[in-house]
PQR file with spaces between the fields and no chain letter, atoms N, CA, C, O and H, PARSE charges and radii, in Angstrom:
ATOM       1  N    MET     1       0.851   -1.187    0.000 -0.4000 1.5000
ATOM       2  CA   MET     1       0.000    0.000    0.000 -0.0000 2.0000
ATOM       3  C    MET     1       0.890    1.243    0.000  0.5500 1.7000
ATOM       4  O    MET     1       1.904    1.262    0.697 -0.5500 1.4000
ATOM       5  N    PRO     2       0.535    2.289   -0.770 -0.5600 1.5000
ATOM       6  CA   PRO     2       1.389    3.476   -0.824  0.2800 2.0000
ATOM       7  C    PRO     2       1.337    4.281    0.464  0.5500 1.7000
ATOM       8  O    PRO     2       0.403    4.160    1.256 -0.5500 1.4000
ATOM       9  N    LYS     3       2.354    5.102    0.655 -0.4000 1.5000
ATOM      10  CA   LYS     3       2.400    5.963    1.830 -0.0000 2.0000
ATOM      11  C    LYS     3       1.297    7.008    1.744  0.5500 1.7000
ATOM      12  O    LYS     3       0.900    7.428    0.657 -0.5500 1.4000
ATOM      13  H    LYS     3       3.113    5.201    0.012  0.4000 1.0000
ATOM      14  N    MET     4       0.808    7.422    2.915 -0.4000 1.5000
ATOM      15  CA   MET     4      -0.210    8.465    2.954 -0.0000 2.0000
ATOM      16  C    MET     4       0.470    9.822    2.813  0.5500 1.7000
ATOM      17  O    MET     4       1.459   10.091    3.493 -0.5500 1.4000
ATOM      18  H    MET     4       1.130    7.081    3.798  0.4000 1.0000
ATOM      19  N    LYS     5      -0.046   10.670    1.944 -0.4000 1.5000
ATOM      20  CA   LYS     5       0.558   11.978    1.725 -0.0000 2.0000
ATOM      21  C    LYS     5      -0.021   13.000    2.688  0.5500 1.7000
ATOM      22  O    LYS     5      -1.211   12.971    3.001 -0.5500 1.4000
ATOM      23  H    LYS     5      -0.850   10.452    1.391  0.4000 1.0000
ATOM      24  N    THR     6       0.834   13.907    3.154 -0.4000 1.5000
ATOM      25  CA   THR     6       0.404   15.018    3.988 -0.0000 2.0000
ATOM      26  C    THR     6      -0.178   16.094    3.088  0.5500 1.7000
ATOM      27  O    THR     6       0.350   16.360    2.009 -0.5500 1.4000
ATOM      28  H    THR     6       1.801   13.930    2.900  0.4000 1.0000
ATOM      29  N    ASN     7      -1.274   16.716    3.532 -0.4000 1.5000
ATOM      30  CA   ASN     7      -1.868   17.818    2.794 -0.0000 2.0000
ATOM      31  C    ASN     7      -0.946   19.037    2.921  0.5500 1.7000
ATOM      32  O    ASN     7      -0.713   19.524    4.027 -0.5500 1.4000
ATOM      33  H    ASN     7      -1.703   16.500    4.408  0.4000 1.0000
ATOM      34  N    SER     8      -0.422   19.530    1.794 -0.4000 1.5000
ATOM      35  CA   SER     8       0.579   20.601    1.818 -0.0000 2.0000
ATOM      36  C    SER     8       0.037   21.900    2.400  0.5500 1.7000
ATOM      37  O    SER     8       0.757   22.609    3.102 -0.5500 1.4000
ATOM      38  H    SER     8      -0.611   19.134    0.895  0.4000 1.0000
ATOM      39  N    SER     9      -1.215   22.216    2.120 -0.4000 1.5000
ATOM      40  CA   SER     9      -1.776   23.461    2.645 -0.0000 2.0000
ATOM      41  C    SER     9      -1.928   23.374    4.166  0.5500 1.7000
ATOM      42  O    SER     9      -1.698   24.361    4.865 -0.5500 1.4000
ATOM      43  H    SER     9      -1.800   21.640    1.550  0.4000 1.0000
ATOM      44  N    ALA    10      -2.311   22.207    4.683 -0.4000 1.5000
ATOM      45  CA   ALA    10      -2.455   22.040    6.127 -0.0000 2.0000
ATOM      46  C    ALA    10      -1.090   22.078    6.808  0.5500 1.7000
ATOM      47  O    ALA    10      -0.955   22.598    7.916 -0.5500 1.4000
ATOM      48  H    ALA    10      -2.497   21.405    4.116  0.4000 1.0000
ATOM      49  N    LYS    11      -0.085   21.527    6.141 -0.4000 1.5000
ATOM      50  CA   LYS    11       1.275   21.500    6.686 -0.0000 2.0000
ATOM      51  C    LYS    11       1.783   22.919    6.931  0.5500 1.7000
ATOM      52  O    LYS    11       2.511   23.169    7.891 -0.5500 1.4000
ATOM      53  H    LYS    11      -0.195   21.105    5.241  0.4000 1.0000
ATOM      54  N    LYS    12       1.389   23.853    6.047 -0.4000 1.5000
ATOM      55  CA   LYS    12       1.842   25.241    6.165 -0.0000 2.0000
ATOM      56  C    LYS    12       1.039   26.032    7.193  0.5500 1.7000
ATOM      57  O    LYS    12       1.529   27.033    7.715 -0.5500 1.4000
ATOM      58  H    LYS    12       0.797   23.650    5.267  0.4000 1.0000
ATOM      59  N    ARG    13      -0.181   25.601    7.492 -0.4000 1.5000
ATOM      60  CA   ARG    13      -1.079   26.407    8.313 -0.0000 2.0000
ATOM      61  C    ARG    13      -1.191   25.976    9.772  0.5500 1.7000
ATOM      62  O    ARG    13      -1.542   26.789   10.626 -0.5500 1.4000
ATOM      63  H    ARG    13      -0.579   24.788    7.068  0.4000 1.0000
ATOM      64  N    PHE    14      -0.900   24.722   10.069 -0.4000 1.5000
ATOM      65  CA   PHE    14      -1.114   24.201   11.417 -0.0000 2.0000
ATOM      66  C    PHE    14       0.177   23.687   12.018  0.5500 1.7000
ATOM      67  O    PHE    14       1.095   23.275   11.308 -0.5500 1.4000
ATOM      68  H    PHE    14      -0.615   24.061    9.375  0.4000 1.0000
ATOM      69  N    GLN    15       0.229   23.719   13.363 -0.4000 1.5000
ATOM      70  CA   GLN    15       1.404   23.241   14.078 -0.0000 2.0000
ATOM      71  C    GLN    15       0.941   22.496   15.320  0.5500 1.7000
ATOM      72  O    GLN    15       0.026   22.944   16.011 -0.5500 1.4000
ATOM      73  H    GLN    15      -0.517   24.053   13.939  0.4000 1.0000
ATOM      74  N    LEU    16       1.563   21.375   15.602 -0.4000 1.5000
ATOM      75  CA   LEU    16       1.191   20.559   16.750 -0.0000 2.0000
ATOM      76  C    LEU    16       1.886   21.078   18.001  0.5500 1.7000
ATOM      77  O    LEU    16       3.079   21.380   17.966 -0.5500 1.4000
ATOM      78  H    LEU    16       2.306   21.012   15.040  0.4000 1.0000
ATOM      79  N    THR    17       1.143   21.184   19.115 -0.4000 1.5000
ATOM      80  CA   THR    17       1.737   21.596   20.382 -0.0000 2.0000
ATOM      81  C    THR    17       2.252   20.365   21.123  0.5500 1.7000
ATOM      82  O    THR    17       2.037   19.234   20.688 -0.5500 1.4000
ATOM      83  H    THR    17       0.175   20.938   19.143  0.4000 1.0000
ATOM      84  N    GLY    18       2.918   20.590   22.218 -0.4000 1.5000
ATOM      85  CA   GLY    18       3.464   19.489   23.000 -0.0000 2.0000
ATOM      86  C    GLY    18       2.406   18.601   23.606  0.5500 1.7000
ATOM      87  O    GLY    18       2.643   17.413   23.822 -0.5500 1.4000
ATOM      88  H    GLY    18       3.092   21.509   22.571  0.4000 1.0000
ATOM      89  N    THR    19       1.226   19.162   23.890 -0.4000 1.5000
ATOM      90  CA   THR    19       0.151   18.388   24.510 -0.0000 2.0000
ATOM      91  C    THR    19      -0.759   17.723   23.491  0.5500 1.7000
ATOM      92  O    THR    19      -1.726   17.058   23.863 -0.5500 1.4000
ATOM      93  H    THR    19       1.033   20.128   23.715  0.4000 1.0000
ATOM      94  N    GLY    20      -0.454   17.900   22.185 -0.4000 1.5000
ATOM      95  CA   GLY    20      -1.242   17.245   21.149 -0.0000 2.0000
ATOM      96  C    GLY    20      -2.340   18.105   20.552  0.5500 1.7000
ATOM      97  O    GLY    20      -3.076   17.650   19.676 -0.5500 1.4000
ATOM      98  H    GLY    20       0.331   18.441   21.883  0.4000 1.0000
ATOM      99  N    LYS    21      -2.463   19.349   21.017 -0.4000 1.5000
ATOM     100  CA   LYS    21      -3.441   20.254   20.419 -0.0000 2.0000
ATOM     101  C    LYS    21      -2.845   20.846   19.150  0.5500 1.7000
ATOM     102  O    LYS    21      -1.645   20.721   18.902 -0.5500 1.4000
ATOM     103  H    LYS    21      -1.865   19.719   21.728  0.4000 1.0000
ATOM     104  N    ILE    22      -3.683   21.487   18.353 -0.4000 1.5000
ATOM     105  CA   ILE    22      -3.223   22.030   17.085 -0.0000 2.0000
ATOM     106  C    ILE    22      -3.365   23.548   17.092  0.5500 1.7000
ATOM     107  O    ILE    22      -4.454   24.083   17.302 -0.5500 1.4000
ATOM     108  H    ILE    22      -4.657   21.588   18.555  0.4000 1.0000
ATOM     109  N    LYS    23      -2.233   24.239   16.856 -0.4000 1.5000
ATOM     110  CA   LYS    23      -2.206   25.688   16.815 -0.0000 2.0000
ATOM     111  C    LYS    23      -2.564   26.177   15.427  0.5500 1.7000
ATOM     112  O    LYS    23      -2.285   25.511   14.430 -0.5500 1.4000
ATOM     113  H    LYS    23      -1.349   23.804   16.685  0.4000 1.0000
ATOM     114  N    ARG    24      -3.191   27.357   15.370 -0.4000 1.5000
ATOM     115  CA   ARG    24      -3.544   27.972   14.093 -0.0000 2.0000
ATOM     116  C    ARG    24      -3.431   29.483   14.236  0.5500 1.7000
ATOM     117  O    ARG    24      -3.363   30.015   15.344 -0.5500 1.4000
ATOM     118  H    ARG    24      -3.417   27.898   16.181  0.4000 1.0000
ATOM     119  N    LYS    25      -3.414   30.164   13.092 -0.4000 1.5000
ATOM     120  CA   LYS    25      -3.412   31.622   13.099 -0.0000 2.0000
ATOM     121  C    LYS    25      -4.817   32.111   12.788  0.5500 1.7000
ATOM     122  O    LYS    25      -5.614   31.389   12.188 -0.5500 1.4000
ATOM     123  H    LYS    25      -3.469   29.732   12.192  0.4000 1.0000
ATOM     124  N    HIS    26      -5.119   33.336   13.197 -0.4000 1.5000
ATOM     125  CA   HIS    26      -6.420   33.923   12.908 -0.0000 2.0000
ATOM     126  C    HIS    26      -6.471   34.464   11.485  0.5500 1.7000
ATOM     127  O    HIS    26      -5.457   34.878   10.923 -0.5500 1.4000
ATOM     128  H    HIS    26      -4.472   33.923   13.684  0.4000 1.0000
ATOM     129  N    ALA    27      -7.662   34.451   10.918 -0.4000 1.5000
ATOM     130  CA   ALA    27      -7.877   34.997    9.578 -0.0000 2.0000
ATOM     131  C    ALA    27      -8.162   36.499    9.685  0.5500 1.7000
ATOM     132  O    ALA    27      -8.275   37.041   10.784 -0.5500 1.4000
ATOM     133  H    ALA    27      -8.486   34.114   11.374  0.4000 1.0000
ATOM     134  N    TYR    28      -8.277   37.159    8.538 -0.4000 1.5000
ATOM     135  CA   TYR    28      -8.668   38.567    8.420 -0.0000 2.0000
ATOM     136  C    TYR    28      -7.622   39.538    8.954  0.5500 1.7000
ATOM     137  O    TYR    28      -7.983   40.606    9.448 -0.5500 1.4000
ATOM     138  H    TYR    28      -8.185   36.719    7.645  0.4000 1.0000
ATOM     139  N    LYS    29      -6.347   39.203    8.872 -0.4000 1.5000
ATOM     140  CA   LYS    29      -5.293   40.109    9.326 -0.0000 2.0000
ATOM     141  C    LYS    29      -4.381   40.522    8.174  0.5500 1.7000
ATOM     142  O    LYS    29      -3.348   41.148    8.414 -0.5500 1.4000
ATOM     143  H    LYS    29      -6.054   38.335    8.471  0.4000 1.0000
ATOM     144  N    SER    30      -4.734   40.188    6.922 -0.4000 1.5000
ATOM     145  CA   SER    30      -3.806   40.414    5.814 -0.0000 2.0000
ATOM     146  C    SER    30      -4.010   41.755    5.122  0.5500 1.7000
ATOM     147  O    SER    30      -3.028   42.397    4.751 -0.5500 1.4000
ATOM     148  H    SER    30      -5.573   39.679    6.728  0.4000 1.0000
ATOM     149  N    HIS    31      -5.245   42.199    4.936 -0.4000 1.5000
ATOM     150  CA   HIS    31      -5.464   43.471    4.224 -0.0000 2.0000
ATOM     151  C    HIS    31      -6.783   44.088    4.659  0.5500 1.7000
ATOM     152  O    HIS    31      -7.533   43.487    5.428 -0.5500 1.4000
ATOM     153  H    HIS    31      -6.043   41.678    5.238  0.4000 1.0000
ATOM     154  N    ILE    32      -7.063   45.285    4.167 -0.4000 1.5000
ATOM     155  CA   ILE    32      -8.212   46.109    4.576 -0.0000 2.0000
ATOM     156  C    ILE    32      -8.204   46.271    6.096  0.5500 1.7000
ATOM     157  O    ILE    32      -9.172   45.927    6.774 -0.5500 1.4000
ATOM     158  H    ILE    32      -6.453   45.773    3.542  0.4000 1.0000
ATOM     159  N    LEU    33      -7.108   46.796    6.613 -0.4000 1.5000
ATOM     160  CA   LEU    33      -6.948   46.927    8.058 -0.0000 2.0000
ATOM     161  C    LEU    33      -7.381   48.295    8.567  0.5500 1.7000
ATOM     162  O    LEU    33      -7.430   48.504    9.780 -0.5500 1.4000
ATOM     163  H    LEU    33      -6.322   47.076    6.062  0.4000 1.0000
ATOM     164  N    THR    34      -7.698   49.239    7.671 -0.4000 1.5000
ATOM     165  CA   THR    34      -8.021   50.593    8.118 -0.0000 2.0000
ATOM     166  C    THR    34      -9.349   50.648    8.850  0.5500 1.7000
ATOM     167  O    THR    34      -9.509   51.450    9.771 -0.5500 1.4000
ATOM     168  H    THR    34      -7.658   49.069    6.686  0.4000 1.0000
ATOM     169  N    LYS    35     -10.298   49.820    8.465 -0.4000 1.5000
ATOM     170  CA   LYS    35     -11.618   49.872    9.099 -0.0000 2.0000
ATOM     171  C    LYS    35     -11.716   49.006   10.353  0.5500 1.7000
ATOM     172  O    LYS    35     -12.737   49.035   11.040 -0.5500 1.4000
ATOM     173  H    LYS    35     -10.168   49.169    7.717  0.4000 1.0000
ATOM     174  N    LYS    36     -10.673   48.240   10.660 -0.4000 1.5000
ATOM     175  CA   LYS    36     -10.710   47.363   11.829 -0.0000 2.0000
ATOM     176  C    LYS    36     -10.120   48.085   13.034  0.5500 1.7000
ATOM     177  O    LYS    36      -9.149   48.832   12.917 -0.5500 1.4000
ATOM     178  H    LYS    36      -9.844   48.217   10.101  0.4000 1.0000
ATOM     179  N    GLU    37     -10.720   47.849   14.180 -0.4000 1.5000
ATOM     180  CA   GLU    37     -10.263   48.482   15.422 -0.0000 2.0000
ATOM     181  C    GLU    37      -8.891   47.951   15.828  0.5500 1.7000
ATOM     182  O    GLU    37      -8.502   46.840   15.468 -0.5500 1.4000
ATOM     183  H    GLU    37     -11.509   47.242   14.275  0.4000 1.0000
ATOM     184  N    LYS    38      -8.181   48.763   16.578 -0.4000 1.5000
ATOM     185  CA   LYS    38      -6.829   48.404   17.018 -0.0000 2.0000
ATOM     186  C    LYS    38      -6.843   47.136   17.877  0.5500 1.7000
ATOM     187  O    LYS    38      -5.996   46.257   17.719 -0.5500 1.4000
ATOM     188  H    LYS    38      -8.497   49.665   16.871  0.4000 1.0000
ATOM     189  N    ASP    39      -7.816   47.057   18.785 -0.4000 1.5000
ATOM     190  CA   ASP    39      -7.896   45.891   19.674 -0.0000 2.0000
ATOM     191  C    ASP    39      -8.195   44.613   18.891  0.5500 1.7000
ATOM     192  O    ASP    39      -7.672   43.543   19.201 -0.5500 1.4000
ATOM     193  H    ASP    39      -8.505   47.771   18.912  0.4000 1.0000
ATOM     194  N    ARG    40      -9.045   44.746   17.870 -0.4000 1.5000
ATOM     195  CA   ARG    40      -9.392   43.592   17.051 -0.0000 2.0000
ATOM     196  C    ARG    40      -8.168   43.084   16.284  0.5500 1.7000
ATOM     197  O    ARG    40      -7.931   41.879   16.204 -0.5500 1.4000
ATOM     198  H    ARG    40      -9.470   45.615   17.618  0.4000 1.0000
ATOM     199  N    LYS    41      -7.394   44.018   15.721 -0.4000 1.5000
ATOM     200  CA   LYS    41      -6.195   43.633   14.970 -0.0000 2.0000
ATOM     201  C    LYS    41      -5.170   42.987   15.891  0.5500 1.7000
ATOM     202  O    LYS    41      -4.489   42.040   15.497 -0.5500 1.4000
ATOM     203  H    LYS    41      -7.586   44.997   15.786  0.4000 1.0000
ATOM     204  N    ARG    42      -5.058   43.489   17.104 -0.4000 1.5000
ATOM     205  CA   ARG    42      -4.113   42.918   18.055 -0.0000 2.0000
ATOM     206  C    ARG    42      -4.522   41.498   18.417  0.5500 1.7000
ATOM     207  O    ARG    42      -3.670   40.621   18.561 -0.5500 1.4000
ATOM     208  H    ARG    42      -5.611   44.259   17.424  0.4000 1.0000
ATOM     209  N    GLY    43      -5.814   41.272   18.564 -0.4000 1.5000
ATOM     210  CA   GLY    43      -6.302   39.932   18.879 -0.0000 2.0000
ATOM     211  C    GLY    43      -6.088   38.949   17.740  0.5500 1.7000
ATOM     212  O    GLY    43      -5.829   37.768   17.966 -0.5500 1.4000
ATOM     213  H    GLY    43      -6.506   41.984   18.447  0.4000 1.0000
ATOM     214  N    LEU    44      -6.199   39.449   16.508 -0.4000 1.5000
ATOM     215  CA   LEU    44      -6.008   38.581   15.343 -0.0000 2.0000
ATOM     216  C    LEU    44      -4.554   38.182   15.165  0.5500 1.7000
ATOM     217  O    LEU    44      -4.262   37.193   14.492 -0.5500 1.4000
ATOM     218  H    LEU    44      -6.409   40.409   16.324  0.4000 1.0000
ATOM     219  N    THR    45      -3.627   38.946   15.764 -0.4000 1.5000
ATOM     220  CA   THR    45      -2.207   38.625   15.657 -0.0000 2.0000
ATOM     221  C    THR    45      -1.863   37.358   16.436  0.5500 1.7000
ATOM     222  O    THR    45      -0.987   36.592   16.033 -0.5500 1.4000
ATOM     223  H    THR    45      -3.864   39.749   16.310  0.4000 1.0000
ATOM     224  N    LYS    46      -2.554   37.142   17.549 -0.4000 1.5000
ATOM     225  CA   LYS    46      -2.242   36.008   18.425 -0.0000 2.0000
ATOM     226  C    LYS    46      -2.696   34.689   17.796  0.5500 1.7000
ATOM     227  O    LYS    46      -3.587   34.661   16.947 -0.5500 1.4000
ATOM     228  H    LYS    46      -3.265   37.764   17.877  0.4000 1.0000
ATOM     229  N    THR    47      -2.073   33.618   18.227 -0.4000 1.5000
ATOM     230  CA   THR    47      -2.449   32.301   17.724 -0.0000 2.0000
ATOM     231  C    THR    47      -3.636   31.758   18.512  0.5500 1.7000
ATOM     232  O    THR    47      -3.872   32.155   19.654 -0.5500 1.4000
ATOM     233  H    THR    47      -1.349   33.640   18.916  0.4000 1.0000
ATOM     234  N    GLY    48      -4.373   30.854   17.893 -0.4000 1.5000
ATOM     235  CA   GLY    48      -5.487   30.191   18.538 -0.0000 2.0000
ATOM     236  C    GLY    48      -5.324   28.692   18.422  0.5500 1.7000
ATOM     237  O    GLY    48      -4.323   28.205   17.897 -0.5500 1.4000
ATOM     238  H    GLY    48      -4.181   30.532   16.966  0.4000 1.0000
ATOM     239  N    LEU    49      -6.302   27.968   18.909 -0.4000 1.5000
ATOM     240  CA   LEU    49      -6.298   26.514   18.816 -0.0000 2.0000
ATOM     241  C    LEU    49      -7.445   26.068   17.924  0.5500 1.7000
ATOM     242  O    LEU    49      -8.491   26.714   17.872 -0.5500 1.4000
ATOM     243  H    LEU    49      -7.115   28.364   19.336  0.4000 1.0000
ATOM     244  N    VAL    50      -7.245   24.976   17.234 -0.4000 1.5000
ATOM     245  CA   VAL    50      -8.302   24.391   16.411 -0.0000 2.0000
ATOM     246  C    VAL    50      -9.353   23.816   17.345  0.5500 1.7000
ATOM     247  O    VAL    50      -9.012   23.208   18.359 -0.5500 1.4000
ATOM     248  H    VAL    50      -6.395   24.450   17.276  0.4000 1.0000
ATOM     249  N    SER    51     -10.633   24.001   17.015 -0.4000 1.5000
ATOM     250  CA   SER    51     -11.699   23.516   17.883 -0.0000 2.0000
ATOM     251  C    SER    51     -11.679   21.992   17.973  0.5500 1.7000
ATOM     252  O    SER    51     -11.126   21.308   17.111 -0.5500 1.4000
ATOM     253  H    SER    51     -10.909   24.495   16.190  0.4000 1.0000
ATOM     254  N    LYS    52     -12.287   21.485   19.021 -0.4000 1.5000
ATOM     255  CA   LYS    52     -12.292   20.043   19.271 -0.0000 2.0000
ATOM     256  C    LYS    52     -12.979   19.276   18.142  0.5500 1.7000
ATOM     257  O    LYS    52     -12.584   18.155   17.819 -0.5500 1.4000
ATOM     258  H    LYS    52     -12.737   22.040   19.721  0.4000 1.0000
ATOM     259  N    GLN    53     -14.021   19.889   17.534 -0.4000 1.5000
ATOM     260  CA   GLN    53     -14.752   19.238   16.457 -0.0000 2.0000
ATOM     261  C    GLN    53     -13.913   19.137   15.185  0.5500 1.7000
ATOM     262  O    GLN    53     -14.047   18.167   14.440 -0.5500 1.4000
ATOM     263  H    GLN    53     -14.342   20.799   17.796  0.4000 1.0000
ATOM     264  N    ASP    54     -13.052   20.120   14.924 -0.4000 1.5000
ATOM     265  CA   ASP    54     -12.256   20.138   13.699 -0.0000 2.0000
ATOM     266  C    ASP    54     -10.927   19.404   13.833  0.5500 1.7000
ATOM     267  O    ASP    54     -10.275   19.128   12.826 -0.5500 1.4000
ATOM     268  H    ASP    54     -12.943   20.908   15.530  0.4000 1.0000
ATOM     269  N    THR    55     -10.519   19.086   15.046 -0.4000 1.5000
ATOM     270  CA   THR    55      -9.222   18.467   15.280 -0.0000 2.0000
ATOM     271  C    THR    55      -9.030   17.150   14.520  0.5500 1.7000
ATOM     272  O    THR    55      -7.965   16.963   13.933 -0.5500 1.4000
ATOM     273  H    THR    55     -11.049   19.310   15.864  0.4000 1.0000
ATOM     274  N    PRO    56     -10.007   16.220   14.498 -0.5600 1.5000
ATOM     275  CA   PRO    56      -9.785   14.970   13.751  0.2800 2.0000
ATOM     276  C    PRO    56      -9.517   15.189   12.267  0.5500 1.7000
ATOM     277  O    PRO    56      -8.673   14.508   11.685 -0.5500 1.4000
ATOM     278  N    ASN    57     -10.234   16.141   11.641 -0.4000 1.5000
ATOM     279  CA   ASN    57     -10.031   16.402   10.222 -0.0000 2.0000
ATOM     280  C    ASN    57      -8.644   16.981    9.962  0.5500 1.7000
ATOM     281  O    ASN    57      -7.987   16.605    8.990 -0.5500 1.4000
ATOM     282  H    ASN    57     -10.920   16.694   12.114  0.4000 1.0000
ATOM     283  N    VAL    58      -8.196   17.890   10.819 -0.4000 1.5000
ATOM     284  CA   VAL    58      -6.878   18.501   10.629 -0.0000 2.0000
ATOM     285  C    VAL    58      -5.784   17.460   10.850  0.5500 1.7000
ATOM     286  O    VAL    58      -4.801   17.429   10.110 -0.5500 1.4000
ATOM     287  H    VAL    58      -8.729   18.196   11.607  0.4000 1.0000
ATOM     288  N    LYS    59      -5.947   16.609   11.858 -0.4000 1.5000
ATOM     289  CA   LYS    59      -4.961   15.562   12.109 -0.0000 2.0000
ATOM     290  C    LYS    59      -4.884   14.592   10.938  0.5500 1.7000
ATOM     291  O    LYS    59      -3.801   14.107   10.610 -0.5500 1.4000
ATOM     292  H    LYS    59      -6.745   16.634   12.459  0.4000 1.0000
ATOM     293  N    PHE    60      -6.002   14.307   10.312 -0.4000 1.5000
ATOM     294  CA   PHE    60      -6.020   13.441    9.136 -0.0000 2.0000
ATOM     295  C    PHE    60      -5.239   14.092    7.994  0.5500 1.7000
ATOM     296  O    PHE    60      -4.468   13.422    7.306 -0.5500 1.4000
ATOM     297  H    PHE    60      -6.882   14.701   10.578  0.4000 1.0000
ATOM     298  N    MET    61      -5.441   15.410    7.792 -0.4000 1.5000
ATOM     299  CA   MET    61      -4.741   16.120    6.727 -0.0000 2.0000
ATOM     300  C    MET    61      -3.225   16.167    6.990  0.5500 1.7000
ATOM     301  O    MET    61      -2.424   16.150    6.056 -0.5500 1.4000
ATOM     302  H    MET    61      -6.067   15.953    8.351  0.4000 1.0000
ATOM     303  N    LEU    62      -2.846   16.226    8.287 -0.4000 1.5000
ATOM     304  CA   LEU    62      -1.434   16.265    8.634 -0.0000 2.0000
ATOM     305  C    LEU    62      -0.807   14.871    8.668  0.5500 1.7000
ATOM     306  O    LEU    62       0.411   14.737    8.782 -0.5500 1.4000
ATOM     307  H    LEU    62      -3.497   16.240    9.046  0.4000 1.0000
ATOM     308  N    GLY    63      -1.630   13.851    8.569 -0.4000 1.5000
ATOM     309  CA   GLY    63      -1.118   12.485    8.592 -0.0000 2.0000
ATOM     310  C    GLY    63      -0.740   12.001    9.968  0.5500 1.7000
ATOM     311  O    GLY    63       0.156   11.169   10.114 -0.5500 1.4000
ATOM     312  H    GLY    63      -2.619   13.960    8.476  0.4000 1.0000
ATOM     313  N    ILE    64      -1.417   12.516   10.986 -0.4000 1.5000
ATOM     314  CA   ILE    64      -1.114   12.140   12.378 -0.0000 2.0000
ATOM     315  C    ILE    64      -2.072   11.032   12.807  0.5500 1.7000
ATOM     316  O    ILE    64      -2.002   10.560   13.942 -0.5500 1.4000
ATOM     317  H    ILE    64      -2.145   13.192   10.867  0.4000 1.0000
């Protein structure tokens, strides 16, 4: 049976933490920043975690 391939887009977007959770970045921080509040932009800079419901799908894409 052939090896399972890792999804390249997921490989670039997600990172596994030491406890097995999956880190992600927030969306909507790339452009059209003039109309967004300062606090909102600061919050979008920080990393978040993938929700519990989406974790199995992301792990499958990463080949974990």
